[in-house]
Backbone as a ProteinNet text record, in pm:
[ID]
protein_1_A
[PRIMARY]
XXXXXXXXXXXXXXXXXXXXXXXXXXXXXXXXXXXXXXXXXXXXXXXXXXXXXXXXXXXXXXXXXXXXXXXXXXXXXXXXXXXXXXXXXXXXXXXXXXXXXXXXXXXXXXXXXXXXXXX
[TERTIARY]
4743.2	4773.9	4907.7	4903.7	5038.5	5073.1	5193.3	5241.3	5300	5374.8	5464.7	5427.4	5405.4	5356.8	5485.1	5503.4	5602.3	5596.8	5648.9	5629.3	5708.6	5625.5	5677	5805.8	5903.7	6014.9	5987.1	6036.9	5998.8	6153	6145.8	6260.7	6316.5	6434.9	6493.2	6555.8	6552.1	6606.2	6702.3	6811.4	6899	6860.9	6868.2	6851.7	6934.5	6882	6963.7	7048.8	7188.9	7282.3	7378.8	7421.8	7531.4	7673	7757.5	7897.9	7982	7966.3	8019.4	7981.5	7862.9	7794.6	7841.7	7868.9	7930.3	8071.2	8143.4	8286.8	8320.2	8211.8	8232.7	8194.5	8098.1	8061.9	8181.1	8238	8368	8462.8	8506.2	8613	8550.6	8445.2	8389.7	8385.3	8379.8	8399.4	8527.3	8620.6	8774.3	8830.2	8762.8	8832.4	8770.4	8679.2	8624.7	8678.8	8704.4	8764.8	8912.8	8987.5	9106.6	9126.9	9021.7	9009.6	8980.7	8885.2	8849.4	8986.5	9051.4	9173.2	9273.1	9293	9401.6	9341.3	9246.5	9208.1	9191.9	9179.1	9133.7	9285.1	9374.3	9510.8	9599.7	9567.1	9672	9652.6	9759.6	9781.9	9827.6	9792	9891.8	10023.8	10133.9	10274	10308.8	10365.6	10454.6	10580.4	10663.7	10819.5	10858.5	10946.9	10996.4	11071.3	11086.3	11159.6	11278.1	11283	11409.5	11525.4	11614	11733.3	11731.4	11785.8	11785.3	11826	11935.5	11995.4	11908.5	11822	11699.4	11599.3	11568.1	11504	11578.2	11702.8	11784.6	11799	11782	11792.3	11679	11568.7	11446.9	11417.7	11470.4	11460.2	11524.4	11660.2	11750.1	11689.7	11624.9	11562.3	11444	11381.3	11255.2	11302.2	11411.6	11470	11513.5	11606.3	11671.8	11546.5	11435.5	11311	11248.6	11270.8	11214	11304.9	11435.1	11562.3	11516.1	11497.8	11487	11381.3	11267.9	11144.1	11175	11242.7	11268.9	11389	11467	11545.6	11485.4	11387.9	11339.2	11214.5	11190.7	11097.8	11196.1	11326.1	11415.7	11456.4	11462.6	11518.3	11394	11279.2	11151.6	11187	11194.6	11182.7	11309.6	11433.5	11519.8	11517.9	11443.3	11398.1	11327.1	11220.2	11120.7	11198.4	11298.6	11369.5	11454.9	11528.8	11606.8	11544.2	11406.8	11307.3	11257.2	11221.1	11180.7	11308.5	11423.6	11526.1	11557.9	11547.1	11581.9	11476.9	11353.3	11242	11269.2	11299.7	11333	11457.2	11566.2	11710	11763.5	11752.8	11795.1	11904.6	12033	12162	12143.3	12135.8	12134.4	12009.8	11905.3	11799.2	11850.3	11913.9	11961.4	12077.9	12171.3	12266	12202.7	12106.9	12021.9	11953.4	11896.7	11825.8	11928	12039.3	12129.9	12196	12216.1	12224.1	12141.5	12028.5	11899.2	11916.6	11904.9	11921.4	12021.8	12134.3	12263	12253.7	12167.1	12151.7	12054.5	11957.3	11852.9	11891	11988.2	12047.8	12151.1	12228	12293.2	12209.2	12085.3	12013.5	11941.1	11892.3	11818.6	11915.8	12035.5	12109.8	12227.6	12192.1	12256.5	12305.4	12209.2	12222.5	12328.2	12314.4	12420.2	12563.8	12558.6	12688.2	12754.4	12673.2	12734.9	12797.1	12724.5	12768.1	12892.7	12900.6	13036.2	13147.4	13118.2	13237.2	13272.6	13184.1	13207.1	13259.1	13227.3	13269	13175.2
11409.9	11347.7	11382.8	11442.2	11475.2	11364.5	11302.7	11222.8	11289.8	11376.3	11448	11606.4	11614.7	11761.9	11841.9	11955.9	12039.6	12092	12065.9	12116.2	12249.8	12328.9	12478.7	12439.2	12527.4	12536.7	12601.2	12528.4	12586.4	12633.9	12748.6	12799.8	12717.1	12706	12625.3	12742.8	12743.5	12819.5	12744.1	12791.6	12734.7	12782.1	12656.7	12688.9	12790.5	12873.2	12957.6	12896.9	12931.9	12866	12990.2	12995.2	13100	13055.9	13154.6	13124	13049.3	13041.5	12966.1	12822.8	12787.9	12662.4	12596.3	12662.4	12603.6	12580.7	12650.1	12635.4	12537.2	12522.3	12401.8	12255.3	12260.6	12145.4	12109	12214.8	12179.9	12095.3	12141.1	12109.5	11965	11931.8	11790.4	11700.2	11743.6	11668.7	11617.9	11728.7	11710.8	11612.7	11621.5	11528.4	11397.9	11372.3	11238.8	11181.9	11267.6	11206.7	11161.8	11245.1	11213.7	11080.5	11067.3	10935.5	10829.1	10830.4	10733.2	10688.5	10781.8	10767.2	10679.1	10730.3	10664.8	10538.7	10495.2	10379.7	10287.4	10342.6	10251.4	10242.5	10317.4	10262.9	10193	10186	10116.9	9938.7	9928	9769.5	9724.1	9594.8	9521	9476.5	9511.2	9452.1	9368.8	9251.6	9189.9	9161.3	9185.6	9184.9	9033.2	9016	8869.7	8848.8	8735.3	8740.3	8660	8621.9	8553.6	8622.5	8586.9	8641.3	8757	8876.7	9012.6	9006	8921.5	8882.5	8853.1	8774.7	8702.4	8833.2	8927.8	9029.1	9112.9	9161.7	9233.7	9173.8	9033.8	8954.7	8965	8939.2	8959.1	9129.3	9206	9347.8	9370.4	9283.6	9290.1	9225	9123.4	9048.4	9113.1	9189.4	9297.2	9402.9	9446.3	9567.2	9522.4	9415.6	9378.7	9301.8	9261.9	9220.7	9349.1	9470.1	9600.9	9621.5	9643	9668.8	9559	9457.5	9351.7	9404.4	9436.8	9480.5	9595	9701.3	9822.8	9788.9	9681.6	9646.2	9566.1	9477	9412	9522.5	9618	9740.8	9790.6	9836.9	9891.3	9797.9	9673.1	9584.3	9574	9572.2	9546.7	9683	9810.4	9933.3	9936.2	9887.6	9890.1	9807	9700.4	9587.7	9670.4	9739.5	9817.7	9912.9	9996.2	10104.2	10040.1	9936.1	9876.9	9845.8	9795.8	9730.4	9864.9	9959.3	10099	10150.3	10145.2	10204.5	10117.1	10001.1	9923.8	9939.6	9949.4	9998.9	10132.7	10242.1	10353.3	10395.4	10294.9	10322.4	10438.6	10463.8	10566.5	10519.9	10542.4	10521.8	10576.3	10687.8	10754.3	10670.6	10662.7	10582.7	10438	10362.1	10248.1	10227.7	10326.5	10343.7	10343.4	10444.5	10469.1	10335.4	10274.4	10148.9	10022.7	10040	9924.9	9971.6	10086.5	10151.6	10104.6	10136.3	10111.1	9954.1	9873.9	9727.3	9686.5	9728.3	9695.8	9749.3	9834.8	9884.5	9818.3	9784.3	9693.3	9564.1	9501.7	9379.8	9407.3	9503.6	9518.9	9531.3	9622	9641.3	9519.6	9418.2	9337.5	9197.2	9204.5	9097.2	9179.9	9286.8	9351.9	9258.6	9193.2	9118.1	8988.5	8941.1	8850.1	8905.6	9023.3	9083	9130.6	9167.9	9226.6	9096.6	8968.8	8865.1	8796.7	8813.8	8768.5	8871.1	8989.8	9077.5	9070.6	9058.4	9047.2	8898.8	8800.4	8673.3	8593
6804.8	6950.9	6999.2	7116.6	7186.5	7309.8	7263.5	7385.7	7480.1	7433.9	7536.2	7551.1	7675.6	7684.5	7753.6	7695.6	7742.6	7883.1	7969.5	8115.1	8119.2	8197.1	8214	8294.7	8286.8	8368.2	8497.8	8598.5	8755.9	8781.3	8855.7	8881	9021.4	9044.3	9170	9247.4	9355.4	9466.9	9553.4	9572.8	9668.1	9807.1	9904.2	10048.8	10103.3	10182.2	10250.7	10367.4	10356	10437.5	10466.5	10602.7	10619.2	10548.7	10551.7	10493.9	10591.5	10716.9	10803.2	10787.3	10764.5	10744.1	10621.2	10508.3	10387.9	10410.1	10476	10522	10576.2	10704.1	10786.1	10711.5	10636.8	10544.7	10477.2	10398.8	10312.1	10409.8	10509.8	10604.8	10644.1	10672	10715.5	10599.3	10492.4	10360.3	10326.2	10362.1	10334.2	10421.5	10553.2	10651.5	10628.9	10607	10569.7	10459.9	10339.6	10231.1	10256.1	10337.2	10385.7	10463.2	10545.8	10624.4	10552.1	10453.7	10369.1	10266.4	10232.1	10155.9	10237.4	10350.7	10430.7	10465	10528.4	10548.4	10418.4	10295.6	10197.8	10136.3	10140.8	10091.1	10183.1	10318.5	10388.2	10368.4	10410.5	10403.8	10517.8	10581.5	10671	10610	10645.2	10626.4	10756.7	10719.8	10816	10791.8	10862.6	10850.2	10843	10768.8	10766.8	10889.9	10959.6	11086.2	11041.3	10921.3	10882.4	10868.9	10766.5	10716.6	10648.3	10691.7	10623.7	10499.5	10473.9	10326.6	10242.4	10293.8	10196.5	10132	10250.8	10173.9	10095.2	10114	10015.4	9892.8	9888.9	9757	9681.3	9751.3	9707.7	9636.5	9710.5	9662	9533.1	9541.2	9420.7	9302.4	9321.4	9218.8	9140	9228.3	9184.3	9088.8	9144	9069.5	8926.6	8939.3	8805.8	8731.5	8774.8	8685	8628.9	8707.5	8624.9	8536.2	8550.3	8469.1	8344.7	8337.2	8239.7	8162.3	8204.2	8150.5	8063.1	8111	8031.5	7921	7951	7846.6	7716.5	7770.7	7655.4	7560.6	7643.9	7565.8	7475.2	7514.9	7434.8	7331.4	7356.1	7232.1	7152.2	7168.5	7084.8	7003.7	7059.9	6988.4	6890.2	6919.1	6843.5	6723.9	6734.1	6639.5	6527.4	6586.7	6483.9	6407.1	6493.9	6437.8	6325.9	6330.3	6231.6	6113.5	6120.2	6033.8	5924.3	5999.4	5956.5	5863.4	5927.8	5843.5	5737.2	5719.7	5610.1	5511.4	5556.1	5473.6	5384.2	5467.5	5403	5360.5	5365	5341.5	5386.6	5512.1	5593.8	5686.2	5633.8	5731.8	5856.8	5895.4	6030	6101.6	6055.1	6140.7	6175.9	6079.1	6071.8	6190.8	6186.3	6308.4	6439.1	6464.7	6570.5	6625.4	6525.4	6546.9	6603.8	6546.7	6605.3	6737.2	6750.3	6899.2	7000.5	6976.2	7056.1	7081.1	6985.7	6978.4	7085.3	7043.7	7148.3	7287	7303.6	7450.4	7520.8	7438.8	7481.6	7523.4	7446.7	7482.4	7602.6	7624.9	7764.6	7875.9	7863	7953.7	8009.6	7910	7936.3	8024.7	7992.2	8058.6	8139.6	8211.1	8319.3	8429.4	8473.6	8593	8569.3	8447.2	8405.1	8388	8325	8297.4	8440.4	8525.2	8669.7	8731.4	8704.8	8808.5	8728	8592.7	8497	8573.1	8567.7	8592.3	8730.5	8845.8	9001	9026.9	8949.9	8965.9	9063.8
[MASK]
+++++++++++++++++++++++++++++++++++++++++++++++++++++++++++++++++++++++++++++++++++++++++++++++++++++++++++++++++++++++

């Protein structure tokens, strides 16, 4: 008993099209794609009508938040590096770990350090 019959392969043929039609279709597809991308990525942005200093302070807070995140990542990597150096008894790796740890601390608290320096 055969449940599945093997079907004979049928040959497929491309529909005939002129080269200019193919080129035009490519251009239309590219234009549609560009328009959809432009409209899909656009966002309405309203400017704040208030104090421009507040805008600068918000940008400063955002940038220092990014710097703090990088500092935290370096701090974690330094802790891991020091831990691995203590396990493998490698003094050069231990020195690099403590340097990374110190750099992570400085970068994490960069805003507070700058406010202490400037007053």
